[in-house]
N, C-alpha and C positions, 0 to 999 in steps of 0.2 A: 490728779490726786498725788502722783509721784512728786511733782513739784512742791505741793503743799507739805507733804511728808518730809521732804528734804529741808524745807524752811523750818519746820517744827523741830527736826533733829539739830538744826543749826542754832536753835534757841532764839530765833527772831521773835520780836514782840507779837503777841496774839492779834493786836489791832492791825498789824501789817498783813498777817495771814488772812484775816477777815476781809480786808480791802481787796487783796489779790483774788480770793475766792469769789467775792461778791462781783468783781469786775468780770471774771471768767463766766460765772453763771448768768449774769445779765446780758453779756455779749452773746452768749450761746442762745439764750431765750429770744433775744431780739432777732437773731438770724433765723431761728426756727419759725417765729411768728411771721416774719417777712416772707420766708419760703412758702409757708402754708397759704398765706394770702395770695401769693402769685399763682399757686396751684388752683385755688378755689375761685379766683377772679376778684376784681377790686371790690372792697367793702362798700355797701350801699350808703353808709354815712360814716362820719368820723367816730373813732372809738379810742379807748385807752386800755392796754393790757396791763394789769396790776399784779405785782408780786406781793403776797401777803405773808403773815407770820414771820418766821425767821428770815425768809428771803426778803420780805418787805423791810426788815430791820437791817439787812446787810450783814447777818451774823451766821450765815450758813457756810460751814467749812467742809463737813462731810456730806456725801451724797445722801440726801434724805428724801422724804416723799414730796410730791408736788403740792404746792399751795398757791393758787392764783385765782384771779377774778377778772371780769371784764365789764366795762361801763361804756355804753354807746350813746350817741346824741339822741335827744328826744325826737320822735317821729309821730306823724298823725296816727290816731288810734287804728285806722284800717291797715296801716303798714307795720304795726308793731310786731305781729306774729311772724310775718315773713322776714322781717329784719332780725328779730331774735333768732330765728331758725338759721340764718346765715352765720351768725356769730357763734352759736352752739356748734355748728358744723366745723367752723374754723377752730374752735377750742378743742373739739374732738381730735382733729388732725394734729394740733400742737401737742396735746397730752400724749397721744399715741407715739409721736416721734420722740418726745422727751423721755417716755418710758423706755424706748429702745436705747436711749443714751445712758440709761442707768438711774434715772429719777423715777422711782416707783409711783404708781397712782396713790393719791391720798385715800387711806382707808375710810375716812369720814366723808369722802366725795366733796371736799371743799375745793373745787376746781371750776374753772370757767366753763367746762363742758357740762356742768350741772346748771340747768336754766335758772335755779335759785340764785346763782352767783354770776349770771350773765344777763345783765338788765340795763335798761335805759337809765339815764341820769335821774329822771323823776322817780323811777321805781326804786333806785338805790336810796334816794332821799327819804322815801316813805319807809324803807326798811330800817335805815338808821334812826329815823324818828321813832319807830316802834321800839327798837332796842333801848333808846335813851329815855323815852317818856314812860315806858312800862318796864322798869328795872326788875330783873329777877336773876337767879343764879345762871339760868340758861342764856338770858340776854347778855349778861356780863361776860360770859364765856365767849359769845359771838363778838362782843365789842373788843375783847382782848386779842382776838384773832384779826378782825377786820379793821381795827384802828391802826394797825401797823402795816401800812401798804406803801408801795412806791411804784411810780409809773415806769414800766419797762419799755413799752412801745406805744406809739400813737400820739394822741392829742393831749398835750400837757394841761390845757385849759379845763378838761373834764375832771381830772383829779384835783386841780386847784379849786374848782367849784364845789367838789365834794368836801374838801378841807374846810372851805369857808362855811358851808352849811353845817357841818358837824360842830365846828367851834361856836357857831351861833346857837345851836341847840343845847350845848353843855354850859354855856356861859352863865355863871352864878347859879347853876343848877345843883343846889346843895344835896338834894335827895339822890341825884344820880351819882355824885362824887362819894356820898356815903356808901352806896352799893358798890361802886367800883373800888373804893378804898377797902371795904370789907373783903371783897374778892381778892385784893392784893395781899392781904394779911392772913388769908385762910390757911396757908401752909406755914407753920411756925419754923424757926431755925431747926435744922435737922439733928439736934442732939437731945437726948433724954435728960432727965433730972440728974442722972449720974454721969453725964457727959459721954454717954455711949451713942454711937451712930444709930439713928432710927432706920431700920432696914425693912425690906418687904417681908411680910409674914407668911404669905402663901403665893400660889400661882407659879408661873414659869420662871420668875426671877426671885424666888424665895431665898432669903438670906443675902440678897444683893442690895446695894445702895442705889437708889434712883437719883442720880446726879441732876438730871434735868428738872424733874418735878419738885424735888425737895430743896434744891440749892440755886440752880440757875433761874428757874421760872419766877421765884419770889423777887429777885432783883429786877428782872424784865418787867414784871407787873408794877413794882414800886416806881420805876423810872417812868413808865407810861402814865400812871395816874398823876404823878407830880408835874410832868411837863404839860399834860393836858389841862391841869388846873391853872397853869400859867397862860393859857390861851395860845399855846404853840402846837401846831399840828404837823408842820413840815419836817420836824426832827423825829426820825423814827428809830435811829440806832441807839441802843441802850447806853453805850459809853458816851456818845455825844449828848444824850439826854442828861446824864449826870454831870457832864462837863458844863452844860448850859445852866444847870441848877446851881453849880458852884459859882458861876458868874452872877446869877440872880440873887443867890443867898450865901454870900461869903461867910456868914456866921455859922453855916452848916457845912463848911468845906470838909471838916474831918470826916463827917458821916459819908458824904457823897464821894470823896476821894477813896475812902475805904471800900465803898461799893464798886468803884472802878477797878481797884486792885483785885478784889474778890472775883469779879466777873472775869478778869484775865486769867486768874489762877484756875477757876472752875472750868472755863472754856478750854484751857490747856489740858486739864485732866481728861475732859471728854474727848478731845481730839486725839490725844495719845492712845486712849483706850479704843477709840474708833478705828484708828489705823492698825493697831495691834490685832484687834479681833475682827477687822473688816465688818464693822457693825456701825450703828448710829452713835455708839459710845455712851449711850444713856445710862447703862447699869455698870456699877463697879463691884468686883468681887473683893471685898475688904481684906480677905485672907491673903490676897496676892500683893497687897500694898506694903511698902516698907514702913517702919515706924515713923521716919521723917516725913513721908508722904501723908500719913494719917494726921500728924501734927499740923502740916501745911493745910490740909483740908479743914480741920477743925478751926484753925485760925481764920479761914476764909468765911466761916459761918457767922462770926461776930457782927460784921456790918449788916447782915440780913436782919439780925435782931435790932440793931441801932436804927436802921431806916424804917423798920416796921413801927418802932416807937414814935418816930416822926409822923408817920401816917396816922397812927391812932390818935395822937394829939391834934393834928391838923384837921382831920375830918371828924373828930369827936366820936371815934368808933367805939370807945368804951361804953358809950350810952346808946349805941346804935343797935336796934333789934330788927 
């Protein structure tokens, strides 16, 4: 983290910081999984350890909670229980070790140590089928987390097969994209009618600005639904998704390049706050921001509105109930 903080202070591009952080985290997790497998004994079948959420997108700069899943090869029914037991044990060891390294346990238990997220390929396919074919706000939330995954360790073909299956299920699935699109625009740009910041009204972070939920997440969600609608599953990074969208739709370059710039600005605000307060950097105390920083933040909100207009038109969300 000292290295990343030095890079941040040296004003290096956020994309560079993210790449360095992603490489460090993935290398660390690879070694931890490898070490735990050596301790536990060779895996009974091939498997893939998946980073999900911000780690799956390669956007984790600060130490955040763990988000991972595991997919293993299909086995005969009579071997399923014992096979899953091995991988849950493996994941428990990995999670425990990662926790000692500073990556706290996921409060929602979205980790491979949870049997719900440590399953065979066929079980994962059934799970994704349910989320896609029975869209609801809860299922869209699960899609938004589990559609952003990357293989960290193990058999690449398992994650590739999952990619292929998901793309097959969502292809030309207008109902699904209507729900996913609606989920992506549920958080409007974070300025009130009078151009004031929308802040938290109660709770632990009363009067603070939720940078992640109100500004960064809408861009992440927009990039996901756009790239998925193009039949692309292998690009999980938000900036790379928008870059690909510029390539595919040059007529919308202004909107998508604006989103990239905003994502950089917002990520930098979060990183600076995180290193300053030794926190996740999610919440900003607006009273501590300079006038120029407040202007910079407000300017970063415009592309959120622009890309949400694109989504509403493309997926006909104005008429979606």
